[in-house]
C-alpha positions as CSV (number, residue, x, y, z in Angstrom):
1,X,36.1,-4.4,-13.8
2,X,36.1,-7.7,-12.3
3,X,37.3,-6.4,-9.1
4,X,34.6,-3.5,-9.4
5,X,31.4,-6.1,-10.1
6,X,33.3,-8.8,-7.3
7,X,33.2,-6.0,-4.6
8,X,29.5,-5.4,-6.0
9,X,28.4,-9.0,-5.4
10,X,30.0,-9.0,-2.3
11,X,27.6,-5.5,-0.8
12,X,24.3,-7.2,-2.4
13,X,25.1,-10.0,0.1
14,X,25.6,-7.9,2.5
15,X,22.5,-5.7,2.7
16,X,20.5,-7.5,4.6
17,X,23.2,-7.9,7.4
18,X,23.5,-4.7,7.4
19,X,20.0,-2.8,8.9
20,X,21.2,0.7,9.7
21,X,22.4,1.3,6.2
22,X,19.2,-0.9,4.8
23,X,16.9,1.9,7.0
24,X,18.4,4.8,4.5
25,X,17.2,3.4,1.9
26,X,14.0,2.8,2.7
27,X,12.7,5.8,5.0
28,X,12.2,8.8,3.1
29,X,10.6,6.6,-0.1
30,X,7.7,4.9,2.4
31,X,7.6,8.6,4.0
32,X,7.2,10.3,0.6
33,X,4.3,7.8,-0.3
34,X,2.2,8.2,3.3
35,X,2.7,12.2,3.4
36,X,1.3,12.7,0.4
37,X,-1.4,10.3,-0.1
38,X,-2.6,11.4,3.6
39,X,-2.2,14.9,4.0
40,X,-3.7,17.1,1.3
41,X,-3.6,20.8,2.3
42,X,-6.2,23.5,0.2
43,X,-3.5,25.5,-1.8
44,X,-0.6,23.1,-1.6
45,X,1.5,23.6,-4.7
46,X,1.2,20.0,-6.7
47,X,3.7,17.1,-5.8
48,X,5.2,19.2,-2.9
49,X,6.2,16.0,-0.6
50,X,7.3,14.7,-3.6
51,X,9.9,17.5,-4.2
52,X,10.6,17.8,-0.4
53,X,11.3,14.2,0.5
54,X,13.3,13.9,-3.0
55,X,15.7,16.0,-2.1
56,X,16.1,15.2,1.6
57,X,16.6,11.4,0.2
58,X,19.3,12.9,-1.9
59,X,21.6,14.9,0.7
60,X,21.0,11.9,3.5
61,X,20.6,7.8,1.7
62,X,23.6,8.1,-0.2
63,X,25.9,10.2,2.0
64,X,25.2,8.1,5.0
65,X,25.5,4.4,3.0
66,X,28.4,4.6,1.6
67,X,30.6,6.5,4.2
68,X,29.1,3.6,6.7
69,X,30.4,0.9,4.6
70,X,33.5,2.4,3.3
71,X,34.3,3.3,7.6
72,X,33.0,-0.1,8.5
73,X,35.7,-2.4,6.1
74,X,38.4,0.3,7.3
75,X,38.0,-0.7,11.2
76,X,37.7,-4.4,10.4
77,X,40.3,-4.4,8.1
78,X,38.6,-5.4,5.2
79,X,39.6,-2.8,2.8
80,X,43.4,-3.1,3.6
81,X,43.3,-6.5,2.7
82,X,41.4,-5.4,-1.3
83,X,44.3,-3.2,-1.3
84,X,46.7,-5.3,-0.5
85,X,45.0,-7.2,-3.6
86,X,45.9,-5.0,-6.0
87,X,42.2,-3.9,-5.9
88,X,42.3,0.3,-6.7
89,X,41.1,2.7,-4.9
90,X,38.6,3.5,-8.3
91,X,37.3,0.7,-8.9
92,X,36.7,-0.2,-4.7
93,X,34.1,3.4,-5.5
94,X,33.3,2.1,-8.7
95,X,31.8,-1.4,-7.0
96,X,30.7,0.5,-3.6
97,X,29.2,3.1,-6.0
98,X,27.3,1.4,-8.4
99,X,25.6,-0.7,-5.4
100,X,24.1,2.5,-3.7
101,X,23.6,4.2,-6.3
102,X,21.4,1.6,-7.9
103,X,19.4,1.0,-4.6
104,X,19.0,4.4,-3.9
105,X,17.6,4.6,-7.3
106,X,15.3,2.3,-6.6
107,X,14.1,4.9,-3.7
108,X,13.9,7.4,-6.1
109,X,11.5,5.6,-8.3
110,X,9.3,5.2,-5.5
111,X,9.5,8.6,-4.9
112,X,8.9,9.9,-8.6
113,X,5.5,7.6,-9.0
114,X,4.3,9.2,-6.0
115,X,3.7,12.6,-8.1
116,X,1.6,13.1,-10.7
117,X,4.2,12.9,-13.8
118,X,4.0,12.2,-17.1
119,X,6.5,9.4,-19.0
120,X,8.7,11.7,-20.4
121,X,9.0,14.2,-17.2
122,X,9.4,11.3,-14.9
123,X,12.5,9.5,-17.2
124,X,14.1,13.8,-16.4
125,X,13.2,13.4,-12.8
126,X,14.9,9.7,-12.8
127,X,17.7,11.5,-14.6
128,X,18.4,14.5,-12.0
129,X,17.6,12.1,-9.2
130,X,20.6,9.7,-10.6
131,X,23.0,13.1,-11.2
132,X,22.3,13.9,-7.2
133,X,23.2,10.5,-6.1
134,X,26.1,10.2,-7.6
135,X,27.1,13.4,-5.8
136,X,26.5,12.5,-2.6
137,X,28.4,9.6,-3.4
138,X,31.6,11.2,-3.7
139,X,31.0,13.4,-0.6
140,X,30.2,10.2,1.5
141,X,33.7,8.5,-0.2
142,X,35.7,11.2,0.9
143,X,34.1,11.2,4.4
144,X,34.7,7.6,5.0
145,X,38.1,7.4,3.5
146,X,38.8,10.4,6.2
147,X,37.4,8.4,8.9
148,X,39.5,6.0,10.5
149,X,35.8,4.2,12.5
150,X,32.4,3.7,11.8
151,X,32.1,5.9,14.6
152,X,33.9,8.8,13.4
153,X,32.0,8.2,10.0
154,X,28.3,8.8,12.4
155,X,30.5,11.7,13.7
156,X,31.2,13.4,10.9
157,X,28.6,12.4,8.0
158,X,25.7,13.3,10.8
159,X,26.1,17.1,10.4
160,X,26.8,17.0,6.9
161,X,23.8,15.1,6.5
162,X,21.4,17.8,8.2
163,X,23.4,20.8,6.5
164,X,22.6,18.9,2.7
165,X,19.0,16.9,3.2
166,X,17.4,19.6,5.6
167,X,18.9,23.0,3.9
168,X,15.9,23.1,0.9
169,X,13.1,22.5,3.7
170,X,14.7,25.6,4.9
171,X,14.6,27.6,2.3
172,X,11.1,27.1,1.2
173,X,10.4,29.2,4.3
174,X,13.3,31.7,4.3
175,X,14.9,33.8,1.8
176,X,18.2,34.2,4.1
177,X,18.6,30.5,4.1
178,X,17.8,30.4,0.6
179,X,20.9,32.8,-0.5
180,X,23.5,30.4,0.8
181,X,21.2,27.1,0.0
182,X,21.3,28.1,-3.9
183,X,24.6,26.6,-4.2
184,X,24.3,23.2,-2.4
185,X,23.4,20.6,-4.8
186,X,20.9,19.6,-3.1
187,X,19.1,22.4,-3.3
188,X,19.5,23.2,-7.0
189,X,18.2,18.7,-7.1
190,X,15.3,20.2,-5.8
191,X,14.8,23.4,-8.2
192,X,15.2,21.2,-11.0
193,X,13.0,18.9,-10.2
194,X,10.2,22.0,-9.7
195,X,10.8,23.3,-12.6
196,X,9.6,19.8,-14.5
197,X,7.6,20.3,-17.2
198,X,9.7,24.1,-18.0
199,X,11.2,24.3,-21.1
200,X,13.1,27.3,-20.0
201,X,15.2,25.3,-17.4
202,X,17.7,27.5,-16.1
203,X,21.9,26.0,-17.0
204,X,22.7,27.9,-13.7
205,X,21.6,24.8,-11.6
206,X,23.4,22.3,-14.0
207,X,27.0,24.3,-13.3
208,X,26.3,24.6,-9.4
209,X,25.2,21.0,-9.2
210,X,29.0,20.0,-11.7
211,X,31.2,22.8,-9.0
212,X,30.0,20.3,-6.5
213,X,30.8,17.4,-8.0
214,X,34.4,18.6,-8.8
215,X,34.4,19.9,-5.3
216,X,33.9,16.3,-3.7
217,X,36.1,14.6,-6.6
218,X,38.8,16.4,-5.4
219,X,38.1,15.5,-1.5
220,X,37.8,11.8,-2.5
221,X,41.6,12.0,-4.4
222,X,42.5,12.8,-1.7
223,X,41.3,11.6,0.7
224,X,42.5,8.2,-1.2
225,X,45.8,9.6,-1.3
226,X,46.0,10.2,1.9
227,X,44.1,7.5,3.6
228,X,44.1,4.7,1.2
229,X,47.6,4.9,0.7
230,X,48.7,4.5,4.0
231,X,46.5,1.1,4.5
232,X,48.6,-0.3,2.0
């Protein structure tokens, strides 16, 4: 816990220095506020832009932020120093992950309060977003751990980020894509959020999100074994 807290504090100090990471946290919340207030189309569903950008935020911000942080520290040999100081991969992920998770929750809160929800619905919204952020963190951490440089991490992250962040939007207009998208956590987050207030929410979404989480956790564990052990 001491190692994780120290890493968390270190990342807070580095936030203002890394503008590329910082922009990931604020872009979609700002876009949600602008689009939600500037565009009003007759027949448009309630909270349309809130739900759309929430799913895109989940698939982009946590994933790109944590992969960039881990890859940068690997490239600068900061991670090697931490591991040689008896900081275990689990503690390292807890420190980095909690930092990104909390910052992303702040952005999620902005998106949430842009919508027209009751207090109880806002709580459900934030719990769903927090789960989605965790899944993205595991995937992003695996990418960062596999990558030897930040450029390599970017090359791997961009297509994966596009897939998970834009798939929910495309699925709204294409039934074929929707059949594929339903097996991804970002689409299930969108579907879950769209059913806020419905007492009969399907358990399928939670099963698919859990399956995605276990898969990405396995990838991260494998990346730790292959990459972090080599650094030590």
